[in-house]
GUSE-35003 format. One line per field, with one value per atom (N, C-alpha, C): atom name; x, y, z; chain. Coordinates in Angstrom, 3 decimals. Example, Ala and Ser with C-alpha at 12.3 -4.5 7.8 and 13.67 -1.06 7.14 Angstrom:
BEGIN
at	[N; CA; C; N; CA; C]
east	[13.190; 12.300; 13.200; 12.850; 13.670; 12.900]
north	[-5.690; -4.500; -3.300; -2.250; -1.060; 0.030]
up	[7.800; 7.800; 7.800; 7.080; 7.140; 7.870]
ch	[A; A; A; A; A; A]
REM end
This chain:
BEGIN
at	[N; CA; C; N; CA; C; N; CA; C; N; CA; C; N; CA; C; N; CA; C; N; CA; C; N; CA; C; N; CA; C; N; CA; C; N; CA; C; N; CA; C; N; CA; C; N; CA; C; N; CA; C; N; CA; C; N; CA; C; N; CA; C; N; CA; C; N; CA; C; N; CA; C; N; CA; C; N; CA; C; N; CA; C; N; CA; C; N; CA; C; N; CA; C; N; CA; C; N; CA; C; N; CA; C; N; CA; C; N; CA; C; N; CA; C; N; CA; C; N; CA; C; N; CA; C; N; CA; C; N; CA; C; N; CA; C; N; CA; C; N; CA; C; N; CA; C; N; CA; C; N; CA; C; N; CA; C; N; CA; C; N; CA; C; N; CA; C; N; CA; C; N; CA; C; N; CA; C; N; CA; C; N; CA; C; N; CA; C; N; CA; C; N; CA; C; N; CA; C; N; CA; C; N; CA; C; N; CA; C; N; CA; C; N; CA; C; N; CA; C; N; CA; C; N; CA; C; N; CA; C; N; CA; C; N; CA; C; N; CA; C; N; CA; C; N; CA; C; N; CA; C; N; CA; C; N; CA; C; N; CA; C; N; CA; C; N; CA; C; N; CA; C; N; CA; C; N; CA; C; N; CA; C; N; CA; C; N; CA; C; N; CA; C; N; CA; C; N; CA; C; N; CA; C; N; CA; C; N; CA; C; N; CA; C; N; CA; C; N; CA; C; N; CA; C; N; CA; C; N; CA; C; N; CA; C; N; CA; C; N; CA; C; N; CA; C; N; CA; C; N; CA; C; N; CA; C; N; CA; C; N; CA; C; N; CA; C; N; CA; C; N; CA; C; N; CA; C; N; CA; C; N; CA; C; N; CA; C; N; CA; C; N; CA; C; N; CA; C; N; CA; C; N; CA; C; N; CA; C; N; CA; C; N; CA; C; N; CA; C; N; CA; C; N; CA; C; N; CA; C; N; CA; C; N; CA; C; N; CA; C; N; CA; C; N; CA; C; N; CA; C; N; CA; C; N; CA; C; N; CA; C; N; CA; C; N; CA; C; N; CA; C; N; CA; C; N; CA; C; N; CA; C; N; CA; C; N; CA; C; N; CA; C; N; CA; C; N; CA; C; N; CA; C; N; CA; C; N; CA; C; N; CA; C; N; CA; C; N; CA; C; N; CA; C; N; CA; C; N; CA; C; N; CA; C; N; CA; C; N; CA; C; N; CA; C; N; CA; C; N; CA; C; N; CA; C; N; CA; C; N; CA; C; N; CA; C; N; CA; C; N; CA; C; N; CA; C; N; CA; C; N; CA; C; N; CA; C; N; CA; C; N; CA; C; N; CA; C; N; CA; C; N; CA; C; N; CA; C; N; CA; C; N; CA; C; N; CA; C; N; CA; C; N; CA; C; N; CA; C; N; CA; C; N; CA; C; N; CA; C; N; CA; C; N; CA; C; N; CA; C; N; CA; C; N; CA; C; N; CA; C; N; CA; C; N; CA; C; N; CA; C; N; CA; C; N; CA; C; N; CA; C; N; CA; C; N; CA; C; N; CA; C; N; CA; C; N; CA; C; N; CA; C; N; CA; C; N; CA; C; N; CA; C; N; CA; C; N; CA; C; N; CA; C; N; CA; C; N; CA; C; N; CA; C; N; CA; C; N; CA; C; N; CA; C; N; CA; C; N; CA; C; N; CA; C; N; CA; C; N; CA; C; N; CA; C; N; CA; C]
east	[10.951; 11.386; 11.297; 12.325; 12.355; 11.474; 10.938; 10.084; 10.916; 10.407; 11.086; 11.039; 12.082; 12.100; 11.140; 10.526; 9.707; 10.587; 10.048; 10.832; 11.229; 10.537; 10.805; 11.481; 12.092; 12.708; 13.909; 14.043; 15.169; 16.434; 16.341; 17.470; 18.244; 17.766; 18.553; 19.675; 20.585; 21.655; 21.131; 20.736; 20.130; 21.140; 21.165; 21.936; 21.038; 20.940; 20.128; 21.062; 20.819; 21.595; 20.637; 20.562; 19.685; 20.224; 19.277; 19.639; 20.494; 21.301; 22.142; 21.247; 21.605; 20.910; 21.147; 20.100; 20.212; 19.706; 20.294; 19.822; 19.000; 18.687; 17.906; 16.470; 15.969; 14.597; 13.618; 12.540; 11.617; 10.739; 10.791; 10.006; 8.570; 7.711; 6.322; 5.280; 5.632; 4.676; 3.495; 2.270; 1.070; 0.764; -0.118; -0.728; -1.619; -1.412; -2.102; -3.461; -3.658; -4.940; -5.115; -6.321; -6.647; -5.835; -5.658; -4.944; -3.471; -2.905; -1.514; -1.420; -2.389; -2.380; -2.547; -3.458; -3.712; -2.420; -1.724; -0.494; 0.580; 0.768; 1.834; 1.592; 0.319; -0.044; 0.291; -0.088; 0.171; 1.651; 2.461; 3.880; 4.509; 4.030; 4.496; 4.190; 3.035; 2.609; 3.326; 3.625; 4.220; 5.735; 6.256; 7.720; 8.302; 8.167; 8.869; 8.052; 8.076; 7.282; 8.131; 7.902; 8.638; 8.047; 8.850; 8.417; 7.231; 7.211; 6.057; 4.850; 4.998; 3.895; 3.204; 3.980; 3.367; 2.525; 2.948; 2.149; 0.905; 1.072; -0.033; -1.090; -0.674; -1.626; -2.300; -1.519; -2.067; -2.225; -1.839; -2.063; -1.083; 0.048; 1.020; 1.846; 2.001; 2.900; 4.274; 5.233; 6.577; 6.607; 5.870; 5.833; 5.351; 4.343; 3.829; 4.930; 5.618; 6.641; 7.791; 8.197; 9.248; 8.858; 7.587; 7.143; 7.196; 6.737; 6.782; 8.243; 9.096; 10.551; 11.048; 10.691; 11.120; 10.586; 9.300; 8.665; 9.109; 9.964; 10.478; 9.385; 8.346; 7.325; 7.727; 8.578; 9.128; 10.682; 11.305; 12.778; 13.017; 13.900; 14.207; 15.486; 15.429; 16.579; 16.809; 17.866; 18.152; 18.282; 17.488; 17.579; 18.149; 19.276; 19.974; 19.698; 19.205; 18.879; 19.762; 20.725; 21.673; 22.223; 22.684; 23.326; 22.314; 21.012; 19.997; 19.389; 19.544; 19.022; 17.511; 16.846; 15.390; 15.130; 14.459; 14.139; 13.027; 13.185; 12.188; 12.062; 10.922; 10.575; 10.094; 10.512; 9.987; 9.403; 8.781; 8.160; 9.272; 9.075; 10.029; 9.753; 10.676; 10.522; 9.335; 8.987; 7.846; 6.551; 6.395; 5.165; 5.076; 6.236; 6.220; 5.712; 6.129; 5.702; 4.202; 3.773; 2.359; 1.430; 1.827; 0.975; 1.188; 2.158; 2.473; 2.870; 3.742; 4.244; 5.763; 6.350; 7.801; 8.515; 9.637; 10.460; 11.312; 11.270; 11.974; 13.479; 14.163; 15.625; 15.973; 16.067; 16.248; 17.658; 18.567; 19.919; 19.928; 18.872; 18.797; 17.998; 17.456; 16.575; 17.274; 16.779; 17.328; 16.745; 17.336; 16.779; 15.411; 15.242; 13.946; 12.876; 13.220; 12.271; 11.825; 12.717; 12.383; 11.566; 11.959; 11.217; 9.803; 9.612; 8.292; 7.370; 7.874; 7.087; 6.723; 7.691; 7.426; 6.449; 6.510; 5.560; 4.160; 4.067; 2.804; 2.148; 2.936; 2.379; 2.069; 2.785; 2.432; 1.073; 0.827; -0.475; -1.539; -1.269; -2.205; -2.546; -1.566; -1.814; -2.755; -2.528; -3.431; -4.830; -4.883; -6.163; -6.888; -6.182; -6.770; -7.432; -6.910; -7.487; -8.816; -9.007; -10.205; -11.203; -10.626; -11.452; -10.995; -11.672; -11.194; -11.180; -12.157; -12.286; -11.681; -10.467; -9.863; -8.904; -8.580; -7.652; -6.420; -5.353; -4.049; -3.704; -3.420; -3.099; -1.763; -1.186; 0.024; -0.347; 0.616; 0.405; 1.716; 1.677; 2.929; 3.656; 4.963; 5.736; 5.113; 5.077; 5.764; 4.963; 3.824; 2.973; 3.570; 3.357; 3.875; 2.827; 1.566; 0.521; -0.839; -1.874; -3.275; -4.021; -4.987; -5.894; -7.332; -8.034; -9.404; -10.332; -11.325; -12.356; -13.683; -14.351; -15.572; -15.198; -15.902; -15.677; -14.747; -14.204; -13.328; -11.874; -11.071; -9.644; -8.857; -7.793; -6.916; -5.463; -4.678; -3.252; -2.533; -1.486; -0.724; 0.652; 0.891; 2.181; 2.953; 3.986; 4.862; 6.007; 6.220; 7.310; 8.477; 9.562; 10.784; 11.965; 12.890; 14.030; 13.612; 14.299; 14.007; 12.720; 11.973; 10.726; 10.711; 11.854; 11.933; 11.320; 10.849; 10.403; 9.062; 8.241; 6.935; 5.767; 6.060; 4.973; 4.024; 4.592; 3.758; 2.848; 3.394; 2.584; 1.498; 1.895; 0.979; -0.158; 0.115; -0.837; -2.139; -2.031; -3.178; -3.803; -3.360; -3.860; -4.849; -5.704; -6.654; -6.871; -7.594; -7.878; -6.561; -5.705; -4.384; -4.282; -3.683; -3.304; -1.800; -1.423; 0.003; 0.406; 1.576; 2.128; 3.511; 3.722; 4.952; 5.495; 6.765; 7.382; 6.926; 6.597; 6.199; 5.254; 4.561; 3.726; 4.525; 5.740; 6.548; 6.942; 7.211; 7.534; 6.349; 5.138; 3.976; 3.425; 3.960; 3.401; 3.329; 4.321; 4.248; 3.230; 2.704; 1.807; 0.343; 0.051; -1.336; -2.032; -1.398; -1.954; -1.864; -0.862; -0.549; -1.597; -2.024; -2.910; -4.267; -5.186; -6.560; -7.237; -7.791; -8.545; -7.687; -6.390; -5.515; -5.755; -5.515; -5.567; -4.147; -3.869; -2.492; -2.491; -1.551; -1.211; 0.285; 0.655; 2.077; 2.435; 3.727; 4.165; 3.666; 3.673; 3.247; 1.771; 0.970; -0.473; -0.682; 0.287; 0.159; 0.258; 0.479; 0.593; -0.730; -1.820; -3.126; -4.286; -5.358; -6.530; -6.232; -6.247; -5.790; -6.915; -6.681; -7.557; -6.793; -7.351; -6.672; -6.563; -5.468; -5.370; -5.927; -6.517; -6.970; -6.479; -6.263; -5.712; -6.790; -6.579; -7.615; -6.942; -7.209; -6.687; -5.133; -4.492; -3.056; -2.297; -3.001; -2.287; -3.075; -2.355; -2.975; -3.667; -4.976; -5.723; -6.541; -6.834; -7.772; -9.114]
north	[27.363; 26.086; 26.125; 25.609; 25.665; 24.545; 24.852; 23.890; 22.747; 21.517; 20.371; 20.504; 20.127; 20.129; 19.108; 19.501; 18.608; 17.494; 16.286; 15.239; 15.644; 16.644; 17.095; 18.501; 18.827; 20.174; 20.315; 21.485; 21.775; 21.929; 22.029; 22.245; 21.019; 19.822; 18.633; 18.600; 17.685; 17.473; 16.405; 16.825; 15.955; 15.667; 14.389; 14.031; 13.107; 13.425; 12.596; 11.793; 10.507; 9.606; 8.966; 9.570; 8.967; 7.626; 6.805; 5.533; 5.713; 4.757; 4.816; 4.757; 5.508; 5.498; 4.156; 3.625; 2.304; 2.440; 1.727; 1.667; 0.428; -0.341; -1.543; -1.198; -2.155; -2.027; -2.034; -1.227; -1.145; -2.396; -3.306; -4.543; -4.339; -5.337; -5.359; -5.566; -5.344; -5.578; -4.619; -5.129; -4.286; -3.642; -2.631; -2.148; -3.254; -3.659; -4.871; -4.621; -3.418; -3.115; -1.617; -1.141; 0.263; 1.035; 0.501; 1.228; 1.438; 0.486; 0.680; 1.834; 1.914; 3.014; 4.358; 4.382; 5.606; 6.069; 5.136; 5.473; 5.970; 5.280; 5.647; 7.023; 7.301; 8.621; 9.706; 9.501; 10.483; 10.733; 9.661; 9.814; 10.544; 10.198; 10.890; 12.359; 12.724; 14.135; 14.945; 14.342; 15.073; 14.951; 13.781; 13.637; 12.487; 12.462; 11.445; 11.168; 9.964; 9.523; 8.634; 8.730; 7.911; 6.528; 5.609; 4.176; 4.013; 4.759; 4.684; 5.277; 6.409; 7.072; 6.223; 5.510; 4.741; 3.605; 3.101; 2.074; 2.626; 3.716; 4.314; 4.912; 5.504; 6.210; 5.254; 4.272; 3.448; 1.979; 1.655; 0.323; -0.715; -0.283; -1.268; -1.887; -3.203; -3.900; -4.024; -4.531; -4.597; -5.462; -6.510; -7.387; -6.650; -5.756; -4.967; -4.002; -3.395; -2.424; -3.165; -4.320; -5.125; -5.506; -5.818; -6.247; -5.022; -3.861; -2.665; -2.259; -2.454; -2.198; -3.162; -4.421; -5.420; -5.158; -4.677; -4.381; -3.000; -2.318; -0.991; 0.040; -0.158; 0.865; 1.914; 1.501; 2.414; 2.330; 3.406; 3.432; 3.841; 3.064; 3.417; 4.204; 5.270; 6.106; 6.149; 6.766; 6.885; 8.349; 8.752; 10.064; 9.892; 10.543; 10.376; 11.583; 11.334; 12.368; 12.165; 13.063; 12.923; 11.493; 10.962; 9.655; 8.458; 8.764; 7.710; 7.591; 6.437; 6.263; 6.059; 6.716; 6.601; 6.231; 5.105; 4.726; 5.611; 6.129; 6.948; 6.460; 6.796; 6.216; 7.245; 7.080; 7.888; 7.001; 7.594; 6.845; 6.160; 4.878; 4.132; 4.184; 3.701; 3.816; 3.074; 1.922; 1.144; 1.906; 2.428; 3.180; 4.463; 5.105; 6.341; 6.046; 4.945; 4.563; 4.188; 3.410; 2.976; 4.156; 5.116; 6.233; 7.465; 7.355; 8.489; 9.704; 9.481; 10.545; 10.647; 11.820; 11.943; 11.173; 10.570; 9.893; 10.963; 11.051; 12.141; 12.023; 13.176; 13.216; 13.714; 12.791; 13.160; 13.777; 13.623; 14.147; 15.654; 16.289; 17.751; 18.271; 17.406; 17.865; 18.394; 19.488; 20.078; 19.380; 19.547; 19.076; 19.636; 20.927; 21.570; 20.909; 20.622; 19.964; 18.616; 17.858; 16.512; 16.627; 17.482; 17.631; 18.143; 19.044; 19.533; 18.386; 17.486; 16.349; 15.443; 15.169; 14.317; 14.956; 16.278; 16.950; 16.902; 17.096; 16.971; 15.604; 14.560; 13.195; 12.941; 13.547; 13.451; 14.067; 15.228; 15.838; 14.933; 14.296; 13.364; 12.211; 11.732; 10.671; 11.112; 12.339; 12.873; 13.095; 13.625; 13.875; 12.536; 11.519; 10.212; 9.635; 9.971; 9.488; 10.217; 11.409; 12.199; 12.090; 12.104; 12.264; 11.285; 10.146; 9.071; 9.394; 10.164; 10.377; 11.725; 11.699; 12.893; 12.491; 13.500; 13.193; 14.106; 13.581; 14.300; 14.713; 16.009; 16.545; 17.302; 17.448; 18.262; 19.748; 20.567; 21.995; 22.734; 23.855; 24.518; 25.149; 25.338; 26.021; 27.389; 27.835; 27.242; 26.217; 25.839; 24.829; 23.435; 22.566; 21.175; 20.274; 20.593; 19.779; 20.365; 19.689; 20.115; 18.948; 19.307; 18.317; 18.670; 17.677; 17.880; 16.994; 17.627; 16.903; 17.299; 16.328; 16.600; 17.672; 18.810; 19.862; 20.961; 20.799; 21.817; 21.458; 22.360; 22.154; 23.209; 22.768; 23.708; 23.368; 24.366; 24.212; 24.149; 23.344; 23.199; 23.834; 24.819; 25.533; 25.072; 24.321; 23.842; 24.784; 25.335; 26.276; 25.542; 25.522; 24.879; 25.708; 26.107; 26.904; 28.299; 28.951; 30.297; 30.386; 31.429; 31.643; 33.041; 33.485; 34.837; 34.833; 35.998; 36.210; 35.671; 35.309; 34.676; 35.674; 36.877; 37.757; 38.131; 38.531; 38.944; 37.831; 36.646; 35.502; 35.139; 34.997; 34.537; 35.539; 36.819; 37.859; 37.635; 36.933; 36.700; 35.313; 34.562; 33.251; 33.260; 32.247; 32.003; 30.540; 30.095; 28.699; 27.912; 28.345; 27.720; 27.094; 25.931; 25.320; 25.549; 26.212; 26.459; 25.430; 24.831; 23.928; 24.490; 24.819; 25.443; 24.750; 24.980; 24.442; 25.219; 26.487; 27.301; 28.420; 29.006; 30.168; 31.349; 31.481; 32.599; 32.524; 31.298; 31.116; 31.505; 31.211; 31.451; 32.870; 33.646; 34.981; 35.850; 35.972; 36.871; 36.503; 35.270; 34.815; 35.023; 35.388; 35.564; 36.696; 37.857; 39.023; 38.806; 38.047; 37.942; 37.108; 35.998; 35.045; 35.086; 35.692; 35.802; 34.434; 34.150; 32.892; 31.677; 31.851; 30.701; 30.107; 28.826; 28.165; 27.560; 27.314; 26.924; 25.659; 24.810; 23.719; 23.790; 23.397; 23.213; 21.751; 21.488; 20.099; 19.237; 19.803; 19.031; 18.621; 19.363; 19.041; 17.794; 17.385; 16.287; 14.941; 14.968; 13.712; 13.046; 13.798; 13.218; 14.085; 14.109; 14.841; 16.349; 17.065; 18.446; 19.437; 20.648; 21.760; 22.907; 23.525; 24.569; 25.846; 26.598; 27.971; 28.854; 29.966; 30.977; 32.339; 33.228; 34.526; 35.493; 36.053; 36.926; 38.022; 39.260; 40.420; 40.389; 40.034; 40.138; 38.921; 37.797; 36.633; 35.325; 34.227; 32.910; 32.433; 32.105; 31.595; 30.395; 29.606; 28.496; 28.804]
up	[32.510; 32.030; 30.510; 29.798; 28.337; 27.732; 26.597; 25.894; 25.309; 25.434; 24.835; 23.320; 22.668; 21.221; 20.622; 19.542; 18.765; 18.176; 17.992; 17.307; 15.894; 15.360; 13.970; 13.944; 15.077; 15.187; 14.233; 13.671; 12.798; 13.617; 14.931; 15.811; 16.159; 15.776; 15.917; 14.840; 15.027; 14.017; 13.057; 11.871; 10.889; 9.760; 9.340; 8.143; 7.279; 5.981; 5.115; 4.195; 4.174; 3.278; 2.254; 1.090; 0.097; -0.429; -0.890; -1.489; -2.704; -3.009; -4.218; -5.449; -6.449; -7.735; -8.439; -9.053; -9.749; -11.164; -12.056; -13.450; -13.714; -12.647; -12.841; -13.371; -14.154; -14.656; -13.489; -13.586; -12.470; -12.314; -13.236; -13.149; -13.628; -13.349; -13.884; -12.788; -11.538; -10.445; -10.569; -10.419; -10.490; -9.157; -9.185; -7.914; -7.415; -6.205; -5.721; -5.080; -4.521; -3.918; -3.758; -3.542; -3.524; -2.518; -1.324; -0.273; -0.634; -1.361; -1.857; -2.853; -3.772; -4.728; -3.996; -3.057; -2.277; -1.570; -0.916; -0.201; -1.167; -2.265; -3.204; -3.838; -4.150; -4.696; -3.670; -2.431; -1.389; -1.193; -1.169; -1.025; -2.191; -3.394; -4.572; -4.571; -4.041; -4.063; -2.989; -1.834; -0.717; -0.680; -0.997; -1.115; -0.361; 0.981; 1.761; 3.036; 3.498; 4.675; 5.563; 6.876; 7.833; 7.968; 8.538; 8.617; 9.575; 10.662; 11.601; 10.980; 10.285; 9.633; 8.585; 7.757; 6.694; 7.233; 8.408; 9.056; 9.716; 10.399; 11.156; 10.221; 9.161; 8.270; 7.282; 6.769; 5.717; 6.141; 7.369; 7.874; 7.361; 6.839; 6.272; 7.391; 7.338; 8.232; 7.530; 8.246; 7.663; 6.438; 6.398; 5.215; 3.997; 4.188; 3.067; 2.548; 3.445; 3.099; 2.372; 2.918; 2.244; 0.802; 0.633; -0.694; -1.657; -1.170; -2.043; -2.344; -1.409; -1.701; -2.734; -2.606; -3.560; -4.958; -4.973; -6.258; -6.853; -6.119; -6.524; -6.602; -5.814; -5.674; -4.619; -3.688; -2.721; -2.778; -2.366; -2.182; -0.739; -0.051; 1.363; 1.452; 2.246; 2.527; 4.042; 4.493; 5.917; 6.293; 7.284; 7.912; 9.274; 9.576; 10.835; 11.697; 12.900; 13.862; 15.111; 15.300; 16.457; 16.522; 15.378; 15.264; 15.277; 15.388; 15.388; 13.986; 13.321; 11.967; 11.968; 11.022; 10.827; 9.398; 9.154; 7.745; 7.210; 6.009; 5.375; 3.918; 3.331; 2.010; 1.007; -0.222; -1.309; -2.385; -3.376; -4.477; -5.305; -5.567; -6.327; -7.848; -8.683; -10.120; -10.685; -10.078; -10.564; -10.308; -9.098; -8.765; -9.570; -9.788; -10.607; -12.009; -12.566; -13.924; -13.916; -12.934; -12.892; -12.712; -11.886; -11.509; -12.357; -13.338; -14.191; -13.346; -12.369; -11.521; -11.664; -11.392; -11.492; -10.350; -10.697; -9.716; -8.978; -7.668; -7.001; -7.040; -7.138; -7.056; -5.654; -4.726; -3.319; -3.057; -3.996; -3.772; -3.652; -4.163; -4.141; -2.955; -2.128; -1.072; 0.139; 0.662; 1.893; 3.136; 4.269; 5.535; 5.772; 5.504; 5.681; 4.833; 3.600; 2.671; 3.198; 3.742; 4.269; 5.511; 6.434; 7.691; 7.464; 6.487; 6.205; 5.706; 4.922; 4.443; 5.641; 6.520; 7.660; 8.630; 8.856; 9.674; 9.026; 7.737; 7.009; 7.251; 7.109; 7.288; 8.757; 9.657; 11.094; 11.364; 10.738; 10.823; 10.238; 9.120; 8.510; 9.428; 10.156; 11.166; 12.238; 12.734; 13.779; 13.224; 11.986; 11.322; 11.095; 10.733; 10.500; 11.733; 12.886; 14.160; 14.447; 13.863; 14.110; 12.957; 11.742; 10.548; 9.481; 9.396; 8.548; 7.070; 6.597; 5.156; 4.795; 4.193; 3.689; 2.590; 1.766; 0.608; 0.732; 0.213; 0.255; -1.171; -1.354; -2.692; -2.651; -3.823; -3.910; -3.856; -3.512; -3.450; -3.754; -4.454; -4.828; -3.637; -3.779; -2.778; -2.466; -1.182; -0.018; 0.781; 0.255; 0.946; 0.741; 1.756; 1.625; 0.988; 1.147; 0.535; 0.838; 0.415; 0.671; 1.269; 2.112; 2.675; 2.236; 1.714; 1.315; 2.148; 2.784; 3.548; 2.908; 2.251; 1.474; 0.439; 0.496; -0.513; -0.033; 1.148; 1.767; 1.601; 1.101; 0.881; 1.601; 2.324; 2.973; 2.631; 2.264; 2.062; 3.417; 3.491; 4.737; 4.622; 5.495; 5.508; 6.742; 6.512; 7.617; 7.736; 8.927; 9.180; 9.733; 8.974; 9.393; 8.855; 9.703; 9.241; 8.877; 7.940; 7.529; 6.679; 6.910; 6.146; 5.494; 5.054; 4.444; 3.046; 2.665; 1.303; 0.971; 1.945; 1.700; 1.828; 2.388; 2.732; 1.616; 0.463; -0.641; -1.149; -1.229; -1.670; -0.642; 0.629; 1.606; 1.940; 1.677; 1.986; 1.188; 0.073; -0.815; -0.589; 0.408; 0.666; 1.786; 1.796; 2.874; 3.025; 4.018; 4.264; 4.298; 5.194; 5.376; 6.747; 6.859; 8.132; 8.270; 9.355; 9.642; 10.718; 10.525; 11.571; 11.895; 13.193; 13.622; 14.863; 15.172; 16.389; 17.624; 17.476; 18.627; 18.199; 19.183; 18.895; 18.410; 18.947; 18.544; 17.064; 16.578; 15.190; 14.283; 14.732; 13.901; 14.036; 14.997; 15.265; 14.021; 13.195; 12.024; 11.016; 11.068; 9.993; 10.361; 11.598; 12.019; 11.314; 11.236; 10.518; 8.999; 8.606; 7.167; 6.384; 7.007; 6.307; 6.909; 6.225; 6.747; 6.839; 7.989; 8.180; 8.409; 8.668; 8.904; 10.236; 10.396; 11.695; 11.952; 13.223; 13.614; 14.482; 14.245; 15.150; 15.426; 16.636; 16.986; 16.832; 16.635; 16.511; 17.675; 18.873; 20.036; 19.975; 19.226; 19.076; 18.245; 17.466; 16.548; 17.259; 18.555; 19.287; 19.560; 19.443; 19.770; 19.284; 20.087; 19.727; 19.837; 18.754; 18.697; 18.561; 18.981; 18.712; 18.037; 17.033; 16.310; 17.109; 16.938; 17.342; 16.201; 16.606; 15.642; 16.021; 15.060; 15.321; 15.803; 16.987; 17.583; 18.392; 18.043; 18.760; 18.909; 17.806; 17.824; 18.390; 18.602; 19.131; 18.746; 18.865; 18.572; 19.852; 19.732; 20.865; 20.491; 21.506; 21.295; 21.856]
ch	[A; A; A; A; A; A; A; A; A; A; A; A; A; A; A; A; A; A; A; A; A; A; A; A; A; A; A; A; A; A; A; A; A; A; A; A; A; A; A; A; A; A; A; A; A; A; A; A; A; A; A; A; A; A; A; A; A; A; A; A; A; A; A; A; A; A; A; A; A; A; A; A; A; A; A; A; A; A; A; A; A; A; A; A; A; A; A; A; A; A; A; A; A; A; A; A; A; A; A; A; A; A; A; A; A; A; A; A; A; A; A; A; A; A; A; A; A; A; A; A; A; A; A; A; A; A; A; A; A; A; A; A; A; A; A; A; A; A; A; A; A; A; A; A; A; A; A; A; A; A; A; A; A; A; A; A; A; A; A; A; A; A; A; A; A; A; A; A; A; A; A; A; A; A; A; A; A; A; A; A; A; A; A; A; A; A; A; A; A; A; A; A; A; A; A; A; A; A; A; A; A; A; A; A; A; A; A; A; A; A; A; A; A; A; A; A; A; A; A; A; A; A; A; A; A; A; A; A; A; A; A; A; A; A; A; A; A; A; A; A; A; A; A; A; A; A; A; A; A; A; A; A; A; A; A; A; A; A; A; A; A; A; A; A; A; A; A; A; A; A; A; A; A; A; A; A; A; A; A; A; A; A; A; A; A; A; A; A; A; A; A; A; A; A; A; A; A; A; A; A; A; A; A; A; A; A; A; A; A; A; A; A; A; A; A; A; A; A; A; A; A; A; A; A; A; A; A; A; A; A; A; A; A; A; A; A; A; A; A; A; A; A; A; A; A; A; A; A; A; A; A; A; A; A; A; A; A; A; A; A; A; A; A; A; A; A; A; A; A; A; A; A; A; A; A; A; A; A; A; A; A; A; A; A; A; A; A; A; A; A; A; A; A; A; A; A; A; A; A; A; A; A; A; A; A; A; A; A; A; A; A; A; A; A; A; A; A; A; A; A; A; A; A; A; A; A; A; A; A; A; A; A; A; A; A; A; A; A; A; A; A; A; A; A; A; A; A; A; A; A; A; A; A; A; A; A; A; A; A; A; A; A; A; A; A; A; A; A; A; A; A; A; A; A; A; A; A; A; A; A; A; A; A; A; A; A; A; A; A; A; A; A; A; A; A; A; A; A; A; A; A; A; A; A; A; A; A; A; A; A; A; A; A; A; A; A; A; A; A; A; A; A; A; A; A; A; A; A; A; A; A; A; A; A; A; A; A; A; A; A; A; A; A; A; A; A; A; A; A; A; A; A; A; A; A; A; A; A; A; A; A; A; A; A; A; A; A; A; A; A; A; A; A; A; A; A; A; A; A; A; A; A; A; A; A; A; A; A; A; A; A; A; A; A; A; A; A; A; A; A; A; A; A; A; A; A; A; A; A; A; A; A; A; A; A; A; A; A; A; A; A; A; A; A; A; A; A; A; A; A; A; A; A; A; A; A; A; A; A; A; A; A; A; A; A; A; A; A; A; A; A; A; A; A; A; A; A; A; A; A]
REM end
């Protein structure tokens, strides 16, 4: 029997429709509370977040999101999956100014880039159910971001689409969390990254356990 596709699988028909560029002034709205600042920093560091994820991870209701859109702290775009529209959000001009962060140019983003961010935040949602206290940090390519729990930091490598040309860089990495659609996709990275742990997309639905590389295969 074939494996069901992940909701974030690269094999769906994806179309990204970024919001129209605007020259309007970003306004003067302040950061209203600590959780808002935390959310906006995380979105700015990782790139883009889904509407369900922003509610689940940061506790925002629709009225909070509408207010941040009105304040230009967030910008809403549309990601279409097999003709089904999904609202997604990036850092807006007001938040970028307040937090001294770059405003993203989503017009240049690939489908893989967007899906990697969404998978990262889906992992954060699952992590939040298990481990309330953690921090989200930026990380250089090919990683999507970093997770810090107390004094321990791990880079997150989301595998989506082609992963060519990473061997030399990844061979020198450790303390990496890999997230893949299947064990087969992650197989080449077991020997490559010493001490890496693995999750599959399907593990992000609930209480997860990491795979570890042992005797030439990923095992739990």
